[in-house]
N, C-alpha and C positions, 0 to 999 in steps of 0.2 A: 473210160479205163485210164489209170495212171500207168505210164511206162517210161522207160529210159529213152531219152531223145536219141535220134540217129541223125547222121549227116544229111540224109535225104528229107529231114524235117525243115531244113534251113529256109526254104521258100515260105512255108507256112509261118515259121517263127518270125521271119523278116516282115511278113504281112501284118502280124499282130503288133510288132514293135514299132513300125514306121509311123503310125499316128501319134505315138508318144514322143517320137523324135521331132516330128514336124510341128505338131500342134499342142503338145502337152509338156508338163514339167516333171513327169515321173522319171525321166532321165534327163541328164544335162548334155547328152549327145545332141548335136545340132544338125548333122547330116546323116541320112540313112547309110548304114554300112555297106549295104549290097548283100546279095544272097551268098556270094562266094565268101565274103568276110564272115558272115553269120555262120556259114558251114564250118569254117576254121575255128570260130569261137566254140562251137559245140564240141568239135573233135578235141580241141586243146584242153577245154575245161573238164571234159569227162575223164581225163587221165587222173585227176586229183579229186574232183568234186562232183556231186550229183547235178545232173541237168535232166529234169523230168518234164513230160508233157501230158496233158489231158487230151485224150482222143475219144471222139464219138463218131461212129459210122465212117471210120477212115479219115476224119477231119480233125486236125489239131486245133483245139479251141483255146488253149492256155499253155504256158510253160513257166517253170520255176527252176532256179539254179542257185548254187552257192559258189562263192569265189573267195579267193584269198583276201583277208582283211588288210594286212600290211606285210611287207616283205621280210622283216626280221624273223629269225627262227623262233624266238620266244612267243610269237603270235600263232604258232602252228595249230593251236587248239581252239581257235576262234575263226568264224568265216562270216562273210557278209551274204545276205540272201536277197533275191530279187524275184519278183513275179509279175507276169503280164497276162491279161485275159482279154480275148477278142471281145469287141463291143457287143456282138450278138449273144455272148455267153455270160454276161455279167448278171449278178443278183440271182444266181442259181445255186450258190454254195460251192461252186467249183473251186474258187480261189482258196477257201479254207481247207478243203479236202486235199488239194494238191500241195498246199503249203505244209500241211500236217505230214504228208508223205515226204516232202523234202526234209523237214526237221527230223523225222524218224530215221531217214537215211543217213543224215549227218551224225545222229547219235550212234548208229551202227559203225560208222567209221571211227568213232572215238573222239569226235569233236565235242568240246564242252560248252561252247557259247555260240549263239547266233546273233547277228547284228542286223537290224533292219534300218536303212537309211531312207528317210522320207522327206520329200520336199513339202514344206509347210504352206498352207494349213493341212492339206492332204487328209481330210476327215475320214474318208472311207478307209484308207490305208492305216491311219492311226487306230481306228476302231477295230479293224481286223487284227492288227498286231496285239493290241491290248486284250482282245478276246482270247488270243492264243498265249496269254501270260507273258508277253514282252512288257518290259518296264522302261519308261523314259530314262535316257542316260545322258542327255544333253542337247544343246542346240548350237549349231554353227550359224551365226548371224551373217546375212548377206553373202552366203557361201557360193552362189552361182548366179550368173547373169544370163537370162534367156527370155525371149518373147518381150523384149523391151523393158525389163525390170530386174531388180535383184530379189533373190529368193533366200529365205532361211531354210536350213535343212536340220531336221530333227533326227536323233539317233535313238533307237530302241534296242533293248538287249534282252536276251532270254538264255538262262542257264539250261542247257540240254541234259547235263549230268554233272555231278560233283567232280571236280578235278582230282586226279590222283597225284600223290606226291611220293616218288617222282611219277610223272605221267607216262603212260604207254605211248608209243608212237601212233599217230593218226594213220589209219589204213587208207592208201589211195583208193578212190572210188572204183577204179578199173579192176581192183582186186576183189571187189564185192559183187560184181555183176552175176556170178554164178552162185552166190551164197543163198541157201534156201530161205534164210530170214528175210533177206531183201526181196527175193522172188514173191514170197507170201505177202510182204508188205505192199508191194507195188503191183501186184497181180500180173507179173511179168510172164508172158506166155511163150 
């Protein structure tokens, strides 16, 4: 089931995230943030952007969220996306279904663009983004140093909906929580 993350998901989310911090390059964070910091990230981000989890039998197996792309007001209609899946739950289609829910939630908010930032080569992530109609938008060469080497970072972009002129304000995610369209989309119970 896809649902909105809660503060008490922090430990499960942290457990999914930590291997990427310590042993992977999916994130350039190099020290696990801790459960309390993860709880604060969930609470803070949910005010403006979606943070969703995939839950089965009471266990969180994956999570996806959107976050501010850049600080300037002109960027209000674009958001960066992230997704992490527990090692035990990979190759089951969870990532694409959860990511689709995230993108649909962003569309309901009034966001026009989604940006995926991928440490290269990142074949699985590139394939998933391109299967979801993201297009390459550029590469930042030697953008991050982790695990003893420099990594390139690719940027993929997806138009969620045509931008208005002038645009309507983006609805903070917290205002959508009780929206029937979001509840139907996410199977929120």
